[in-house]
FITI-46429 format. One line per field, with one value per residue: y, z, x of N, C-alpha, C in turn; residue number from 1. Coordinates in steps of 0.2 Angstrom, whole numbers. Each point is the difference from the previous one (the first is absolute). Layout:
N
npy <- Y/...
npz <- Z/...
npx <- X/...
capy <- Y/...
capz <- Z/...
capx <- X/...
cpy <- Y/...
cpz <- Z/...
cpx <- X/...
k <- NUM/...
This chain:
390
npy <- -6/0/-6/-3/2/-2/-5/0/1/-5/-4/2/-1/-6/-1/2/-3/-5/2/1/-5/-1/-1/-3/-3/-2/-2/-3/-2/-2/-3/-3/-2/-2/-2/-2/-2/-3/-2/-2/-3/-3/-2/-2/-3/-2/-2/-2/-3/-1/-2/-3/-2/-1/-2/-3/-1/-2/-3/-2/-1/-3/-2/-1/-2/-3/-2/-2/-3/-3/-2/-2/-3/-3/-3/-1/-3/-1/-6/3/-7/-2/-3/2/6/0/-1/4/4/-1/0/6/1/-2/3/5/1/-1/4/4/-2/1/5/0/-1/3/-5/-3/-4/4/4/5/2/-6/0/6/-2/-6/3/4/-6/-2/6/-3/-5/2/1/-5/-3/2/-2/-6/0/1/-5/-4/3/-1/-6/-1/3/-4/-5/2/1/-5/-3/0/2/2/1/3/3/1/2/4/0/0/3/-1/1/5/1/-1/3/4/-1/0/5/3/-1/0/6/-4/4/-1/-2/-3/-2/-2/-3/-2/-1/-2/-4/-2/-1/-2/-3/-1/-1/-3/-3/0/0/2/-5/-6/1/4/3/5/-5/-1/7/0/5/-4/5/-1/-1/-6/-1/-1/4/4/-2/0/6/2/-2/3/6/-1/-1/5/3/-3/1/6/0/-3/4/4/-2/0/6/3/-3/1/5/-3/7/1/6/2/1/0/-6/-2/2/-3/-5/0/2/-5/-3/1/-1/-2/-4/0/-1/-4/-3/-1/-2/-2/-3/1/2/6/-1/-6/-6/-3/5/3/-3/-4/0/3/3/0/1/4/2/0/2/4/1/0/5/2/0/3/4/0/2/4/1/0/3/5/5/1/-5/-4/1/-2/-6/-1/2/-4/-4/1/0/-5/-3/1/-1/-5/-2/1/-3/-5/0/0/-2/-6/-1/-2/-1/0/2/3/1/0/4/3/-1/2/5/1/0/3/3/0/2/4/3/0/1/-5/3/-7/2/1/-1/0/-2/3/-6/3/2/7/1/0/6/-4/-3/-1/-7/2/-4/-6/-3/4/-1/-7/0/3/-3/-6/3/1/-6/3/-3/2
npz <- 0/4/-3/0/6/2/-3/3/6/-1/-2/6/3/-3/2/6/1/-2/3/6/-2/0/-7/0/6/-3/-6/5/3/-5/-2/7/0/-6/2/6/-4/-4/6/3/-6/-1/6/-1/-6/3/5/-4/-3/7/2/-6/1/7/-1/-5/4/5/-5/-2/7/1/-6/1/6/-1/-6/3/5/-5/-4/5/2/-6/-1/6/4/-6/3/2/-1/1/-6/-2/4/-3/-6/2/3/-6/-3/4/-1/-6/1/4/-4/-5/3/2/-6/-2/4/-2/-5/4/-1/6/-4/-4/0/1/4/2/1/2/4/1/1/3/3/0/0/-3/0/6/0/-4/4/6/-3/-2/6/2/-4/2/6/-1/-2/5/3/-3/0/6/0/-4/3/-2/5/-6/-3/6/1/-6/0/5/-4/-3/6/0/-7/2/5/-3/-4/5/2/-6/-1/6/1/-7/1/0/-4/2/-5/4/4/-6/-2/6/0/-7/2/5/-4/-5/5/3/-6/-1/6/-2/-4/6/1/-4/2/4/-6/5/2/-6/-2/1/4/3/1/-6/1/2/-4/-4/3/0/-7/-2/4/-2/-6/1/2/-5/-4/3/0/-6/-2/3/-2/-6/0/3/-5/-5/2/1/-6/-5/3/-1/1/-4/0/6/0/6/0/-5/3/5/-4/-2/6/2/-6/1/6/-2/-4/5/4/-5/0/7/-1/-5/4/5/4/-2/3/-3/2/-1/-5/2/5/1/4/-5/0/7/-1/-5/4/5/-3/-2/6/3/-5/2/7/-2/-4/5/5/-5/-1/6/1/-5/-4/-4/-3/5/1/-6/1/6/-2/-5/4/3/-7/-1/6/-1/-6/2/5/-5/-4/5/1/-6/-2/0/-6/-2/-7/-4/-4/5/1/-6/-1/5/-3/-6/4/3/-6/-3/6/0/-7/1/6/-3/-4/-3/-5/0/5/-2/5/-3/6/0/2/6/0/2/6/4/2/2/-6/-1/-1/-7/3/-4/5/5/-4/-1/6/1/-5/2/6/-3/-2/-6/3/-6
npx <- 4/5/3/-7/0/6/-2/-6/3/6/-5/-4/5/2/-6/1/6/-3/-6/4/3/-6/0/-6/2/6/-3/-4/5/4/-5/-1/6/-1/-6/3/5/-5/-3/5/2/-6/1/7/-2/-5/4/4/-5/-2/6/0/-6/1/6/-3/-6/4/4/-6/-2/6/1/-7/0/6/-4/-5/3/3/-6/-3/6/2/-6/-2/4/3/1/5/0/6/-2/6/-2/-6/3/4/-5/-4/6/1/-7/1/6/-2/-5/3/4/-6/-3/6/0/-6/4/5/5/0/4/-4/4/-4/5/1/-6/-1/5/-3/-6/3/4/-6/0/5/-4/-1/7/1/-5/3/6/-3/-2/6/2/-5/2/6/-2/-4/5/4/-5/-2/7/-1/-4/-6/-4/-4/5/3/-6/-1/6/-2/-5/6/1/-7/1/4/-4/-6/3/2/-6/-2/4/-1/-7/0/-3/-5/-2/-6/-3/-5/5/3/-6/0/6/-2/-6/4/5/-4/-3/6/2/-5/2/6/-5/-2/4/-1/-7/3/0/-2/-4/0/1/6/-1/4/4/1/-6/2/-4/5/3/-6/-2/7/0/-6/2/6/-3/-4/6/4/-6/-1/6/0/-6/2/5/-4/-5/5/2/-7/-2/5/2/6/2/-5/2/-2/-6/0/4/-4/-5/3/2/-7/-2/4/-1/-7/3/5/-5/-4/5/2/-6/0/6/-4/-5/4/-6/0/-6/1/3/-5/1/-5/3/-5/-6/-3/6/-1/-6/2/5/-4/-5/5/2/-6/0/6/-2/-5/4/4/-5/-2/7/1/-6/2/0/5/-3/-1/6/2/-4/3/6/-2/-2/6/2/-4/1/6/-2/-4/5/4/-5/0/7/3/-6/4/3/-6/2/-5/5/2/-7/-2/5/-2/-7/3/4/-5/-4/5/0/-6/1/5/-3/-6/5/-4/3/2/5/7/4/6/2/6/2/-1/6/1/3/-4/-4/-3/2/-7/0/-2/-5/1/-3/4/5/-2/-1/6/4/-4/2/5/-2/-1/-4/-2
capy <- 6/6/1/2/7/4/0/5/7/2/1/7/6/0/2/8/3/-1/5/7/0/-2/5/4/5/5/5/4/4/5/5/5/5/4/4/5/5/4/5/5/5/4/5/6/3/5/5/4/4/5/5/4/5/5/4/4/5/5/4/5/5/4/4/5/5/3/5/6/4/4/6/5/3/5/3/4/4/3/-1/-1/-4/-4/-7/-5/-1/-4/-7/-2/-1/-6/-5/-1/-3/-7/-3/-1/-5/-7/-2/-2/-6/-5/-2/-5/-6/-2/-5/2/1/5/7/4/4/-5/-2/6/0/-5/3/6/-3/-4/4/2/-1/5/6/0/2/7/3/0/5/7/1/1/7/4/-1/4/7/1/-1/6/6/-1/-2/3/-4/-4/-5/-4/-5/-5/-5/-3/-6/-7/-3/-6/-4/-2/-4/-7/-3/-2/-5/-6/-1/-1/-5/-5/0/0/3/-2/5/5/4/5/5/4/5/5/4/4/5/5/3/5/5/4/4/6/4/7/2/0/2/7/0/3/-4/-5/2/4/7/2/2/-6/-6/-5/-5/-7/-1/-1/-6/-5/0/-3/-7/-3/-1/-5/-6/-1/-1/-7/-4/1/-4/-8/-1/0/-6/-6/0/-2/-7/-6/1/-5/2/-1/5/2/6/5/1/3/7/4/1/4/6/2/1/6/6/4/2/6/5/4/4/6/5/4/3/3/7/5/1/-5/-6/0/6/-1/-6/1/-6/-4/-2/-6/-5/-2/-4/-7/-3/-2/-6/-5/-3/-4/-7/-4/-2/-6/-6/-2/-4/-6/-4/-1/1/7/2/2/7/6/1/4/7/3/1/6/5/2/2/7/5/1/4/7/3/1/4/5/3/-2/-2/-6/1/-7/-4/-2/-5/-6/-3/-3/-6/-5/-2/-5/-6/-3/-2/-6/-5/-3/-3/-6/-4/-7/-4/-2/3/-3/4/-4/4/-3/-1/3/-5/2/0/5/5/-3/-5/-7/-2/0/-7/1/0/7/5/-1/3/7/1/0/5/6/-2/3/-5/3
capz <- 0/1/-6/-5/1/-2/-8/-2/1/-4/-7/0/0/-7/-5/1/-3/-8/-2/0/-5/-7/-5/0/6/0/-5/3/5/-4/-3/5/1/-5/1/5/-2/-5/3/3/-5/-2/6/0/-6/1/5/-4/-5/3/2/-6/-2/5/-2/-7/2/4/-4/-4/4/2/-6/-1/5/-1/-5/2/6/-3/-4/5/3/-5/-5/3/6/-3/4/-4/3/-5/0/2/7/2/-1/4/7/0/0/7/3/-2/3/7/1/-2/5/6/-2/0/7/3/-3/1/5/6/0/-5/2/-5/-3/-4/-6/-4/-3/-5/-5/-3/-4/-5/-3/-7/-5/1/-2/-7/-1/2/-5/-5/2/-1/-7/-2/2/-5/-7/0/0/-6/-4/1/-3/-7/-2/4/5/-3/-4/5/3/-5/0/7/1/-3/6/2/-5/1/6/-2/-5/4/4/-4/-2/6/4/-4/2/-6/0/-5/-5/4/4/-4/-2/6/1/-5/1/6/-3/-4/5/3/-5/-1/6/0/-6/1/0/-6/-5/-3/-4/3/5/-4/-1/5/-2/2/-6/-2/1/-6/0/0/7/5/-1/2/7/4/-2/5/7/0/0/7/5/-1/3/7/3/0/3/7/2/0/6/6/1/-2/1/4/7/3/5/1/-4/4/-2/-7/1/3/-5/-5/3/1/-6/-2/4/-4/-6/1/2/-6/-3/4/-1/-6/0/7/0/2/7/3/2/4/0/-3/3/4/2/-6/-3/4/-1/-7/1/3/-5/-5/3/0/-7/-2/3/-2/-7/1/2/-5/-5/4/0/-7/-5/-3/-4/5/3/-5/-1/6/-1/-5/3/4/-4/0/6/2/-4/3/6/-2/-2/5/6/-2/-6/-6/-6/-1/-5/-1/-3/6/3/-4/0/7/0/-4/4/5/-3/-2/6/2/-5/2/6/1/-6/2/-4/4/-2/3/1/2/4/2/8/3/2/6/6/2/4/7/0/0/-7/-2/-3/-7/1/2/-5/-5/3/0/-7/-2/2/-3/-7/-2/-3/0
capx <- -4/5/3/-4/-2/6/1/-5/2/5/-3/-3/5/2/-5/-1/6/-1/-5/4/5/-3/1/-6/0/6/-3/-5/3/3/-5/-2/6/0/-6/2/5/-3/-5/5/3/-5/-2/5/-1/-6/2/4/-4/-4/5/2/-6/0/6/-1/-5/3/4/-4/-2/6/1/-5/1/6/0/-5/3/6/-3/-3/5/4/-5/-5/3/6/5/6/5/3/-3/5/1/-6/2/6/-2/-4/4/2/-5/0/6/-2/-6/3/5/-4/-2/5/2/-5/1/7/1/3/7/1/-2/-3/6/3/-4/0/7/0/-4/4/5/-3/-5/2/-6/-5/3/-1/-7/-1/3/-5/-6/3/0/-7/-2/4/-3/-6/2/2/-5/-5/3/0/-7/-6/-3/-5/4/3/-6/-1/6/1/-5/3/3/-3/2/8/1/-2/5/6/-2/0/7/5/-3/-3/-7/-4/-6/-5/-2/-5/4/4/-5/-2/6/0/-6/1/4/-4/-5/4/1/-6/-2/5/-1/0/7/3/-5/1/6/6/4/4/7/3/1/7/5/5/-3/1/-6/3/4/-5/-3/4/1/-6/0/5/-3/-6/3/3/-6/-2/5/1/-5/1/6/-2/-4/4/4/-4/-3/4/7/3/0/-7/-1/-7/-3/2/7/1/-2/5/5/-2/-1/7/3/-3/2/5/-2/-4/5/2/-6/-1/6/-1/-7/-2/-2/5/0/4/-3/-6/-4/-7/-4/-6/-3/-2/6/2/-5/1/6/-1/-3/5/4/-5/-1/6/-1/-6/2/4/-4/-4/4/1/-6/-3/5/1/-6/-6/2/-2/-7/-2/1/-4/-7/1/0/-7/-2/3/-3/-6/0/3/-6/-5/2/4/-2/4/-5/-3/-5/-4/5/4/-4/0/7/1/-3/3/5/-3/-1/7/3/-4/1/7/0/-4/1/0/4/6/6/5/6/6/5/6/0/6/5/3/-5/-5/3/1/5/-2/0/-7/-1/-4/-7/-1/1/-5/-7/0/-1/-7/-4/1/-1/-7/-4/-7
cpy <- 6/1/3/8/4/0/4/7/3/0/6/6/0/2/8/3/-1/5/7/1/-1/7/5/5/5/5/5/5/6/5/5/5/5/5/5/5/5/5/5/5/5/6/5/4/5/6/5/4/5/6/4/5/5/5/4/5/6/4/4/6/5/4/5/6/4/5/6/5/4/6/5/4/6/4/5/4/3/-1/-1/-3/-5/-7/-5/0/-4/-8/-2/-1/-7/-6/-2/-3/-7/-4/-1/-6/-7/-2/-3/-7/-5/-2/-5/-7/-3/-6/3/2/5/7/4/4/-5/-2/6/1/-5/3/5/-3/-4/4/2/-1/6/7/1/2/8/5/1/5/7/2/2/7/5/0/4/7/2/0/6/6/0/-1/3/-6/-5/-6/-5/-5/-5/-6/-4/-6/-6/-4/-7/-5/-2/-4/-7/-3/-2/-5/-7/-2/-2/-5/-6/-1/0/4/-2/6/5/5/6/5/4/5/5/5/5/6/5/3/6/5/4/4/6/4/8/3/1/2/7/0/3/-4/-6/1/5/7/3/1/-6/-7/-5/-6/-7/-1/-1/-7/-6/-1/-4/-7/-5/-1/-5/-7/-2/-1/-7/-4/0/-3/-7/-1/0/-6/-6/-1/-2/-7/-6/2/-5/2/-1/5/2/6/7/2/3/7/4/1/5/7/3/2/7/7/4/3/7/5/4/4/7/5/4/3/2/7/5/1/-5/-6/1/6/-2/-6/2/-7/-4/-3/-7/-5/-3/-4/-7/-4/-3/-6/-6/-4/-4/-7/-4/-3/-7/-6/-2/-4/-7/-5/-1/0/7/3/2/6/6/1/4/7/3/1/6/7/2/2/7/5/1/4/7/4/2/6/6/3/-2/-2/-7/0/-7/-4/-3/-6/-6/-3/-4/-6/-5/-3/-5/-7/-3/-3/-7/-6/-3/-4/-7/-5/-7/-5/-2/3/-4/5/-5/5/-4/-2/3/-6/1/-1/6/5/-2/-5/-7/-1/-1/-7/1/0/7/4/-1/3/8/2/0/5/7/-1/3/-6/3/-5
cpz <- 0/-7/-5/1/-2/-8/-3/1/-5/-7/-1/-1/-7/-5/0/-3/-8/-2/0/-6/-7/-4/1/6/0/-5/3/5/-4/-3/5/2/-6/0/5/-2/-5/3/4/-5/-3/5/-1/-6/1/4/-4/-5/3/2/-6/-2/5/-2/-6/1/4/-4/-5/3/2/-6/-1/5/-1/-6/1/5/-3/-4/5/3/-4/-5/3/6/-3/5/-4/3/-6/0/2/7/3/-1/4/7/0/0/7/4/-2/3/7/1/-2/5/6/-2/0/7/3/-3/1/5/6/0/-5/2/-6/-4/-5/-6/-5/-4/-6/-6/-4/-5/-6/-4/-8/-4/1/-1/-7/-2/1/-6/-6/1/-1/-7/-3/1/-5/-7/0/0/-8/-5/0/-2/-7/-3/5/5/-3/-4/5/3/-5/0/7/1/-3/6/1/-5/1/6/-2/-5/4/5/-4/-1/6/4/-3/2/-7/1/-6/-5/3/4/-4/-3/5/1/-5/1/6/-2/-3/4/4/-4/-2/6/1/-6/2/0/-7/-6/-3/-4/3/5/-3/0/6/-2/2/-7/-1/2/-6/1/0/6/5/0/2/7/3/-2/4/7/0/1/6/5/0/3/7/4/1/3/8/2/0/6/6/0/-1/1/5/8/4/6/1/-4/4/-1/-6/0/3/-4/-6/2/1/-6/-3/3/-3/-6/1/3/-6/-4/4/-1/-6/0/6/-1/2/8/4/2/5/0/-3/2/4/2/-6/-4/4/-2/-7/0/3/-5/-6/3/0/-7/-2/3/-3/-7/1/2/-5/-5/4/0/-6/-5/-3/-4/4/4/-5/-1/6/-1/-6/2/5/-4/-1/6/2/-4/2/6/-1/-3/6/5/-3/-7/-6/-6/1/-5/-2/-4/5/4/-4/0/7/1/-4/4/5/-3/-2/6/2/-5/2/6/0/-6/3/-4/3/-3/4/1/3/3/1/7/3/2/7/6/1/4/7/1/-1/-8/-2/-3/-6/1/1/-6/-6/3/-1/-7/-2/3/-4/-8/-1/-3/0/-2
cpx <- 4/3/-4/-2/6/1/-6/2/5/-3/-3/5/3/-5/-1/6/0/-4/3/5/-3/1/-6/0/5/-2/-5/3/4/-5/-3/5/0/-5/1/5/-3/-5/5/2/-6/-2/5/-1/-6/2/5/-4/-4/5/2/-6/1/5/-1/-5/3/5/-3/-3/5/2/-4/1/6/0/-5/3/6/-2/-3/6/3/-4/-5/3/6/6/7/6/3/-3/6/2/-5/2/6/-2/-4/5/3/-5/0/5/-2/-5/3/5/-4/-3/5/2/-5/1/6/0/3/7/2/-2/-2/6/4/-4/0/7/0/-4/4/5/-3/-5/1/-6/-5/3/-1/-7/-1/3/-5/-6/3/1/-7/-2/4/-3/-7/1/2/-5/-5/3/0/-7/-5/-2/-4/4/3/-5/-1/5/0/-5/2/3/-2/2/7/0/-2/6/6/-2/0/8/4/-3/-3/-8/-4/-7/-5/-1/-5/4/3/-5/-3/5/0/-6/1/5/-4/-5/3/2/-6/-3/4/-1/0/8/3/-4/2/7/6/4/4/7/3/0/7/4/5/-3/1/-5/3/4/-5/-3/4/1/-6/-1/5/-3/-5/3/3/-5/-2/6/1/-6/1/7/-1/-4/5/5/-3/-1/5/7/3/0/-7/-1/-7/-2/3/8/1/-2/5/6/-1/0/8/3/-3/2/5/-2/-5/4/3/-5/-1/5/-1/-7/-3/-2/6/1/4/-4/-6/-4/-7/-3/-6/-2/-2/6/2/-5/1/7/-2/-4/4/4/-4/-1/6/0/-6/2/4/-4/-5/3/1/-6/-4/6/0/-6/-6/2/-2/-7/-3/2/-4/-7/0/-1/-8/-3/2/-3/-7/0/2/-6/-5/2/4/-2/3/-5/-2/-5/-3/5/4/-3/0/7/1/-3/4/6/-2/-1/6/3/-4/1/7/0/-4/0/2/5/6/6/5/6/5/5/6/0/6/5/3/-6/-4/4/2/5/-2/-1/-7/-1/-4/-7/-3/0/-5/-7/1/-1/-7/-4/1/-1/-7/-4/-7/-5
k <- 1/2/3/4/5/6/7/8/9/10/11/12/13/14/15/16/17/18/19/20/21/22/23/24/25/26/27/28/29/30/31/32/33/34/35/36/37/38/39/40/41/42/43/44/45/46/47/48/49/50/51/52/53/54/55/56/57/58/59/60/61/62/63/64/65/66/67/68/69/70/71/72/73/74/75/76/77/78/79/80/81/82/83/84/85/86/87/88/89/90/91/92/93/94/95/96/97/98/99/100/101/102/103/104/105/106/107/108/109/110/111/112/113/114/115/116/117/118/119/120/121/122/123/124/125/126/127/128/129/130/131/132/133/134/135/136/137/138/139/140/141/142/143/144/145/146/147/148/149/150/151/152/153/154/155/156/157/158/159/160/161/162/163/164/165/166/167/168/169/170/171/172/173/174/175/176/177/178/179/180/181/182/183/184/185/186/187/188/189/190/191/192/193/194/195/196/197/198/199/200/201/202/203/204/205/206/207/208/209/210/211/212/213/214/215/216/217/218/219/220/221/222/223/224/225/226/227/228/229/230/231/232/233/234/235/236/237/238/239/240/241/242/243/244/245/246/247/248/249/250/251/252/253/254/255/256/257/258/259/260/261/262/263/264/265/266/267/268/269/270/271/272/273/274/275/276/277/278/279/280/281/282/283/284/285/286/287/288/289/290/291/292/293/294/295/296/297/298/299/300/301/302/303/304/305/306/307/308/309/310/311/312/313/314/315/316/317/318/319/320/321/322/323/324/325/326/327/328/329/330/331/332/333/334/335/336/337/338/339/340/341/342/343/344/345/346/347/348/349/350/351/352/353/354/355/356/357/358/359/360/361/362/363/364/365/366/367/368/369/370/371/372/373/374/375/376/377/378/379/380/381/382/383/384/385/386/387/388/389/390
């Protein structure tokens, strides 16, 4: 009896073990694990999509308020302060805020001073970007000296196409024909919306003595190309650079690189009364909004991409013009209203396009900012999160 009991017990154990190791049960377990991983991934993806929408909406509002308050400050109140001083102080604010955010993410054995020293030493890529932005400012000045504001506005609308082109070249991102048509419709809509600027024949050409149309046109075209390149360059550094520094660390480096550039501009464009003359409470508010805009642009690229950032800033053009009309008596003609609706439709067509798209990114080789190595699974999930799957 005892032997029979033991044999039945051992047989039961073997039967259970056989069932546990059966292919069907193993496949079922692996399937449940895959479903769990998939649910976790989709939860993270939805969270990132929600964050992207929030950041883009806030960026649109920030751009609109920044434009309207700047017009009110210098157009209505006639405040006379250097725009480059505003930009310089804005970079100081960005550096201070980024340093504060960096401090909260450091390991116990790493001091803020040591980390900032490392960021200064490794800021070459962001200094290059700051120099590109400085060159764009110079090219804008040269073009506006040689062509009118109307012609400058017409050429400036090509920035969204150059951004998309560099995105396809540098990030291997694929856009559907629907999205390309949406971007072209967006460009034409903004161009039609700005008709009060270029519609007058006197605004097409410069009235300055010795103005050269060819020089002005070449300058604005180079600026448009650099704008598209700079946007994608920044996105590439943030997302797939081997160092994998945080968004706040990259912001700190960019602000640091922009600091000497704006100092050079101030040396040539500062008011006669000296640095800080003409400042007011409104100037401080405008400066704070400008600094916040720089941080939001970086966040929008991190959680979205350069095209979505461009869509947000384009939508801000429409919203700021509406606010300008309501509060400052700015123009808002029926043609502008129709064009504004076209811009909104184009943004929706691009954003909600359901055509499957792909983007192949180069896998980082080096370690992360904190010194830990990125696993293949983590990297694949991160790349999937930033992939545009419409």
